[in-house]
C-alpha positions in Angstrom: 0.0 0.0 0.0 1.1 3.5 -0.8 1.7 5.2 2.6 1.2 8.6 1.1 -2.6 8.0 1.4 -2.3 7.1 5.1 -3.1 9.9 7.6 -1.6 9.2 11.0 -4.9 10.4 12.5 -6.7 7.5 10.8 -4.5 5.0 12.6 -5.1 6.8 15.9 -8.8 6.6 15.2 -8.5 2.9 14.3 -6.7 2.2 17.6 -9.4 4.0 19.6 -12.2 2.1 17.8 -10.5 -1.2 18.6 -10.4 -0.2 22.3 -13.9 1.3 22.6 -15.9 -0.6 20.0 -18.1 2.5 19.7 -17.8 5.5 17.4 -19.0 7.9 20.1 -16.7 6.6 22.9 -13.7 6.3 20.5 -14.2 10.0 19.6 -14.3 11.0 23.2 -11.2 9.0 23.9 -9.1 10.9 21.4 -11.0 14.3 21.5 -12.9 14.0 18.2 -16.6 14.4 17.4 -18.8 11.6 16.4 -19.1 12.8 12.8 -15.3 13.2 12.6 -14.9 9.6 13.8 -17.5 8.3 11.4 -15.7 10.1 8.5 -12.4 8.6 9.7 -13.9 5.1 9.7 -15.3 5.7 6.2 -11.8 6.7 4.9 -10.2 3.6 6.5 -12.7 1.3 4.9 -12.0 2.9 1.5 -8.2 2.6 2.0 -8.2 -1.0 3.2 -11.1 -2.3 1.2 -12.7 -3.8 4.2 -15.6 -3.0 6.6 -13.2 -3.2 9.6 -16.0 -2.8 12.1 -19.6 -4.0 11.8 -22.5 -3.4 14.2 -23.3 -6.2 16.6 -25.4 -6.7 19.7 -22.7 -5.3 22.0 -21.4 -2.5 19.8 -19.0 -2.5 16.9 -17.3 -5.9 16.1 -13.9 -6.0 14.4 -13.5 -8.0 11.2 -10.7 -10.5 10.8 -8.6 -7.9 9.0 -9.1 -5.4 11.8 -8.0 -8.0 14.3 -4.9 -8.7 12.2 -4.1 -5.0 12.1 -4.8 -4.2 15.8 -1.6 -5.4 17.3 0.9 -4.0 14.8 -0.9 -0.6 14.5 -1.0 -0.4 18.3 2.6 -1.3 18.7 3.6 1.2 16.0 1.7 4.0 17.6 3.3 3.2 21.0 6.8 3.3 19.6 6.1 6.5 17.8 4.7 8.1 20.9 7.8 7.0 22.8 10.1 8.4 20.1 8.4 11.7 20.2 8.4 11.8 24.0 12.1 11.1 23.9 12.8 14.3 22.0 11.0 16.4 24.6 13.4 15.4 27.5 17.0 14.5 28.0 18.5 12.5 30.9 22.3 13.1 30.9 22.9 10.5 33.6 21.7 7.6 31.4 22.4 9.1 27.9 24.9 7.6 25.5 24.6 10.6 23.1 27.6 11.8 21.2 28.4 15.6 20.8 30.9 17.1 18.5 32.4 20.4 19.7 34.4 22.8 17.6 37.2 24.5 19.6 39.8 27.1 18.7 43.2 26.7 20.4 42.7 28.6 23.6 39.3 27.2 24.6 40.7 23.8 24.1 43.2 24.5 26.9 41.0 26.7 29.0 37.7 24.7 29.0 38.3 21.1 28.1 39.8 19.8 31.4 36.9 21.2 33.4 34.3 20.1 30.8 35.6 16.5 30.9 35.4 16.4 34.7 31.8 17.7 34.6 30.8 15.1 32.0 32.4 12.4 34.0 30.2 13.3 37.0 27.0 14.2 35.2 26.9 12.2 32.0 29.4 9.3 32.1 27.9 7.7 29.0 28.2 10.7 26.8 30.9 10.7 24.1 32.6 14.0 23.2 34.4 14.6 19.9 36.6 17.7 19.3 37.1 19.5 16.0 39.7 22.2 15.8 39.2 25.5 13.8 41.4 28.5 13.3 39.7 31.4 11.5 36.6 32.6 13.3 34.3 32.2 10.4 35.4 28.6 9.9 33.0 27.9 12.8 30.1 29.1 10.6 31.0 26.6 7.8 31.2 23.7 10.3 27.9 24.6 11.9 26.2 25.0 8.5 27.5 21.6 7.4 26.4 19.9 10.6 30.0 18.8 11.2 29.8 20.1 14.8 27.0 20.7 17.3 28.6 23.7 19.0 31.7 25.9 18.6 33.7 28.0 21.1 36.0 30.7 19.8 36.2 34.4 19.0 32.6 35.4 18.0 32.0 34.7 14.3 30.6 37.2 11.9 26.9 37.6 12.8 24.4 35.7 10.7 20.7 35.0 11.4 21.1 31.3 11.4 24.0 31.2 13.8 23.2 31.9 17.4 25.8 32.8 20.0 26.3 33.6 23.7 29.5 35.0 25.3 31.2 32.5 27.6 34.3 34.2 28.9 36.8 36.9 28.2 40.6 37.3 28.3 42.6 40.4 29.1 45.9 41.1 27.4 49.3 41.2 29.2 52.8 41.9 28.0 55.5 39.3 28.6 59.3 39.2 28.3 61.7 36.6 29.6 62.9 37.1 33.2 66.2 38.8 33.1 65.5 40.7 29.8 68.3 43.1 29.3 66.2 46.3 28.7 62.7 45.7 29.9 61.7 46.3 33.6 58.3 46.9 35.1 56.4 49.1 35.0 56.4 49.0 31.2 55.9 52.5 29.6 54.7 53.0 26.0 58.1 54.3 24.9 59.9 51.3 26.2 57.3 49.1 24.7 57.8 50.6 21.2 61.6 50.2 21.5 61.3 46.4 21.6 61.2 43.7 18.9 57.7 42.2 19.0 56.2 38.8 18.5 52.7 38.8 17.0 50.4 35.8 17.3 48.1 35.5 14.4 46.3 32.2 13.9 44.8 33.7 10.7 48.2 34.6 9.4 47.6 38.4 9.5 50.3 40.9 10.1 48.2 43.4 11.9 46.7 42.8 15.3 44.7 44.6 18.1 47.9 46.2 19.3 48.7 47.6 15.9 45.2 49.0 15.6 45.5 50.7 19.0 48.9 52.2 18.1 47.6 53.4 14.7 45.0 55.5 16.5 47.9 57.4 18.1 49.9 57.6 14.9 52.4 55.0 16.2 53.8 51.7 15.0 55.8 48.9 16.5 58.5 46.6 14.9 57.3 43.1 14.3 60.2 40.7 14.4 58.1 37.5 14.2 54.6 36.6 13.2 53.5 33.2 14.6 50.3 31.3 14.0 50.7 28.9 17.0 49.2 30.6 20.0 50.7 28.3 22.7 54.2 28.3 21.2 54.5 32.0 21.9 55.3 31.9 25.7 58.0 29.3 25.1 59.6 31.4 22.4 59.5 34.6 24.5 61.0 32.8 27.4 64.0 31.9 25.3 64.6 35.2 23.4 64.6 38.9 23.9 61.2 39.3 22.1 58.2 41.0 23.7 54.7 39.7 23.1 51.2 40.9 24.0 49.3 37.7 24.8 46.0 36.7 26.5 46.6 36.3 30.2 45.0 32.9 30.2 47.4 31.6 27.5 50.4 32.7 29.6 48.9 31.0 32.7 48.1 27.7 30.8 51.4 27.6 28.9 53.5 26.1 31.6 56.1 28.9 31.1 54.7 31.6 33.4 57.5 31.3 36.0 60.1 32.0 33.2 58.3 35.2 32.2 57.9 38.7 33.5 54.2 39.6 33.1 53.2 43.3 32.9 50.2 45.4 32.1 50.0 46.5 28.5 50.7 50.3 28.2 47.7 50.6 25.8 44.0 50.6 26.3 43.1 47.2 24.8 39.6 45.7 25.0 39.4 42.1 26.2 39.0 39.2 23.8 35.6 37.6 24.0 35.0 33.9 23.5 31.5 32.8 22.4 29.6 29.6 22.3 27.8 29.4 18.9 25.3 27.0 17.5 23.0 26.6 14.5 19.4 27.7 14.8 18.2 24.3 13.7 19.6 22.9 17.0 18.2 25.6 19.2 15.3 23.7 20.8 16.5 20.1 20.9 16.6 19.0 24.6 20.0 17.3 24.4 21.5 20.3 22.6 20.0 22.7 25.1 21.5 20.6 28.0 24.9 20.6 26.4 24.8 24.4 25.8 23.8 25.0 29.4 26.6 22.7 30.6 29.2 24.5 28.5 27.9 27.8 29.8 28.8 26.6 33.4 32.3 25.5 32.5 34.1 29.0 32.5 33.0 29.5 36.2 34.3 26.0 37.1 37.5 26.7 35.3 38.1 30.0 37.0 37.8 32.0 33.8 36.9 35.7 33.7 33.2 36.0 32.9 32.1 39.4 31.4 29.7 41.5 33.3 26.2 42.0 31.7 24.0 39.7 29.7 25.6 36.4 28.5 23.7 36.2 25.2 
């Protein structure tokens, strides 16, 4: 039989008729009027080429075909109801769901250890897969393609289909190696400009936030090295006379903080924001909502700096 002609409501009506053996009572059972139930029965008879129910002394009596159909249709409706009910709730403690999370470099170091600990406690059966991305708008392509469920990185270019909420922020600090021959705190702008600088640019640009802030004052620094690997920078600075302006959290997580002299930047630099982003198609799914809320709690557990004001 061509299923295009089958309305699910007809199967619900059939199941109610089997249970009640009365058009009126079956209608009351599923919230339909007696004429609507009579019309449904007429359509079922036409589709199946069988009377299905005939009047008897004790109400409607099912035909042999109706009896054959009763169990498989009832089972199918029960399974469908259970499937739809599953999509309305999510129990992390028993779930074996798999989530794919896109992370840029710093959130991998800053969030992942705390996230794994929380998953171990709250959702031990959940599987987590990590995908790396570099350029901020790579996150949009990954979300559009369904390659990841969520991403965490510098906020991507705004689009109507990509939703975001700010998770945490990082302030900039200047670092040089301990024992640097010419740099001593407090670092003044003049001394800052005299140094040879290391620029971290995962997107391979030769112009960063420091250069933009200096340009507003008609100033420029000398770039001695442009580096795409964020977490290689502290180690390089610790072994050279270069100066770098890095996120405070990167320095702390690098394992080289004790070898570095960490100073405030002699410029007014806004913090770098890191956002959780997801595709609009995943917005209402219970498992996705749970995972987003879980990720939103991780910065606090990891001791990260959470911006004041609304998070979304």
